[in-house]
C-alpha positions as CSV (number, residue, x, y, z in Angstrom):
1,M,-53.0,71.0,-81.0
2,R,-50.2,68.3,-82.1
3,H,-48.0,68.3,-85.4
4,S,-47.2,66.5,-87.9
5,I,-44.3,67.4,-90.3
6,F,-43.5,66.7,-94.3
7,A,-40.8,68.2,-96.2
8,F,-39.7,67.4,-99.3
9,E,-36.2,68.4,-100.8
10,I,-34.2,67.7,-104.3
11,A,-30.9,68.8,-105.8
12,A,-31.6,68.9,-109.4
13,R,-29.7,69.4,-112.5
14,F,-29.2,73.4,-112.7
15,E,-29.4,74.0,-116.4
16,P,-28.4,78.4,-116.4
17,G,-32.0,79.5,-118.3
18,G,-33.4,75.9,-118.3
19,R,-37.4,76.1,-117.0
20,L,-36.5,74.5,-113.9
21,H,-34.5,77.3,-112.6
22,T,-36.4,79.8,-114.0
23,E,-40.1,79.0,-113.1
24,L,-38.9,77.8,-109.7
25,H,-37.2,81.0,-108.9
26,R,-40.2,83.2,-110.6
27,L,-42.5,81.3,-108.6
28,V,-40.6,82.0,-105.1
29,S,-40.0,85.4,-106.1
30,T,-43.3,86.7,-106.8
31,S,-44.9,85.3,-103.5
32,V,-47.5,86.7,-101.9
33,P,-46.7,88.0,-98.5
34,N,-49.8,86.5,-96.1
35,A,-51.2,84.4,-99.0
36,T,-54.4,83.1,-98.5
37,L,-55.2,79.3,-98.6
38,Q,-56.2,79.3,-102.2
39,Q,-52.8,81.2,-103.0
40,K,-50.5,78.6,-101.2
41,W,-52.7,76.3,-103.2
42,L,-52.1,77.9,-106.5
43,F,-47.8,78.1,-105.5
44,Y,-48.1,74.7,-104.6
45,R,-49.4,73.4,-107.1
46,H,-48.0,75.3,-109.8
47,A,-43.8,74.0,-108.2
48,I,-44.9,70.6,-107.9
49,S,-46.2,71.3,-111.3
50,E,-42.7,72.6,-112.4
51,L,-41.3,69.6,-110.1
52,L,-43.2,67.2,-112.2
53,V,-41.7,68.1,-115.0
54,A,-38.3,67.9,-114.4
55,V,-38.1,64.9,-112.4
56,P,-35.6,63.7,-115.0
57,L,-33.1,65.7,-113.8
58,F,-33.2,65.1,-110.0
59,Q,-30.4,63.4,-108.4
60,R,-30.2,64.1,-105.5
61,G,-33.0,64.3,-102.4
62,C,-34.6,63.4,-99.3
63,W,-38.6,63.4,-97.9
64,D,-39.2,63.4,-94.3
65,Y,-42.9,62.7,-92.5
66,F,-42.7,62.2,-88.9
67,D,-46.3,62.6,-86.7
68,D,-44.6,62.7,-83.4
69,D,-45.2,66.0,-81.9
70,T,-41.9,67.2,-80.5
71,R,-40.1,66.2,-83.6
72,A,-42.3,67.7,-86.2
73,K,-41.9,71.7,-84.7
74,A,-38.2,70.5,-83.7
75,D,-38.0,69.3,-87.6
76,Y,-40.2,71.9,-89.0
77,D,-37.8,75.0,-87.3
78,Q,-35.0,73.5,-89.0
79,W,-36.4,73.7,-92.2
80,V,-37.7,77.1,-91.5
81,A,-34.1,77.8,-90.3
82,G,-32.5,77.2,-94.1
83,M,-34.5,79.6,-95.6
84,V,-33.1,82.5,-93.1
85,T,-29.4,80.8,-92.6
86,E,-26.4,81.1,-95.4
87,E,-27.1,77.6,-96.8
88,G,-24.5,77.6,-99.7
89,A,-21.2,75.5,-99.4
90,R,-18.8,78.0,-100.7
91,P,-18.2,81.9,-98.8
92,S,-18.6,83.1,-103.4
93,P,-19.7,82.0,-106.5
94,S,-17.6,79.8,-108.5
95,G,-15.4,81.1,-110.6
96,D,-15.8,78.9,-113.8
97,D,-18.3,79.0,-116.2
98,P,-21.7,78.2,-115.4
99,Y,-22.1,77.9,-119.2
100,R,-19.5,75.3,-119.9
101,G,-18.1,74.6,-116.5
102,S,-18.5,71.2,-114.4
103,A,-22.4,70.0,-113.4
104,R,-24.2,72.4,-111.6
105,Y,-27.5,71.9,-109.2
106,L,-30.4,73.7,-107.7
107,T,-32.3,72.8,-104.5
108,F,-36.1,73.3,-103.9
109,T,-37.3,72.3,-100.2
110,M,-40.9,72.6,-99.2
111,A,-41.4,72.0,-95.9
112,F,-45.3,72.0,-94.0
113,L,-45.8,71.4,-90.1
114,L,-49.7,69.8,-90.4
115,V,-52.4,69.0,-88.0
116,N,-51.6,65.7,-86.4
117,G,-54.7,63.5,-87.2
118,S,-56.3,66.1,-90.0
119,P,-57.6,64.7,-93.2
120,T,-54.6,66.3,-94.7
121,D,-52.2,65.1,-92.3
122,N,-53.8,61.4,-92.8
123,A,-53.5,61.5,-97.1
124,I,-49.4,62.6,-96.7
125,K,-48.8,59.6,-94.2
126,Q,-50.4,57.5,-96.1
127,L,-48.8,58.8,-99.0
128,C,-45.5,58.4,-97.6
129,E,-45.9,54.3,-96.9
130,V,-43.1,53.4,-99.3
131,P,-41.2,50.0,-98.6
132,E,-37.8,50.5,-97.6
133,A,-36.0,49.7,-100.5
134,R,-38.0,52.2,-102.4
135,L,-37.1,55.3,-100.3
136,W,-35.0,57.1,-102.6
137,H,-36.1,56.3,-105.8
138,R,-37.0,58.3,-108.6
139,Q,-40.8,56.9,-109.1
140,T,-41.4,57.4,-105.4
141,F,-40.2,61.0,-105.3
142,Q,-42.8,61.5,-108.4
143,H,-45.2,59.5,-106.6
144,I,-45.4,61.7,-103.5
145,L,-45.2,64.9,-106.4
146,S,-47.9,63.7,-107.9
147,G,-50.0,63.1,-104.9
148,L,-49.6,66.1,-102.9
149,G,-52.9,67.1,-104.1
150,V,-54.6,66.7,-101.4
151,L,-52.8,69.5,-99.7
152,N,-55.3,71.5,-97.6
153,F,-54.1,74.5,-96.2
154,A,-56.6,75.0,-93.6
155,S,-54.8,71.9,-92.1
156,I,-51.3,73.1,-92.5
157,K,-50.8,75.4,-89.4
158,S,-47.5,76.4,-91.0
159,D,-45.0,76.1,-94.7
160,V,-42.1,77.3,-96.1
161,A,-40.6,76.9,-99.6
162,Y,-36.8,78.4,-100.9
163,L,-35.0,77.5,-103.9
164,I,-30.9,78.0,-103.7
165,P,-29.2,79.5,-106.1
166,R,-30.8,82.8,-106.9
167,D,-27.8,83.0,-109.2
168,V,-26.2,81.6,-111.7
169,G,-22.8,81.2,-110.3
170,W,-23.9,80.3,-106.6
171,G,-25.2,76.9,-108.2
172,L,-24.1,73.7,-106.4
173,T,-21.4,72.0,-107.7
174,D,-20.4,68.2,-106.9
175,E,-17.8,69.5,-104.3
176,D,-20.3,71.4,-102.8
177,L,-22.9,68.5,-102.9
178,A,-20.0,66.1,-101.4
179,Q,-19.5,68.3,-98.3
180,P,-21.0,66.8,-95.0
181,K,-23.7,69.5,-94.4
182,F,-25.0,68.1,-97.7
183,K,-25.1,64.7,-96.5
184,Y,-29.4,64.3,-95.7
185,L,-29.7,64.6,-99.8
186,R,-29.5,60.7,-101.0
187,P,-28.2,59.8,-104.4
188,I,-31.8,59.3,-106.3
189,V,-31.8,56.2,-107.9
């Protein structure tokens, strides 16, 4: 079986107590282990609907689609590793007041290892056919999120979703996002 990968990550303004972080945190922390195909679809439908409401908060992001089997598996492993490794920018929470200090950001990541050539794979591939000049536009992120209703988990070998931070003090700052480890998150215009 050959594979493709679709991955999507955004860095959005983190408003302590705001809807986006609250809903994504609740969704991730209450997700069902060994979820059924229907439960996975409902999980992502809810996450996508929250992200669509929050599109104006998006500051940085990335998305990828590759249909090369070797790259798909390697890239997917990297996205999964982001869930189980220390991905933060600092060894401790920032000391300033997140309600009055500098801007904070959260990241939300979704990655899918797709069965290459399946209807879901073909639909995602078509969804990601975006002119290069429009890759990092807010409308492109919205367009891709809006089209993810095509996800059929019978054609998805594996998936992962995660949220950073869990706690307010760990919200990413502008200085954090300027570090080389976050270079892949492109400014959204």
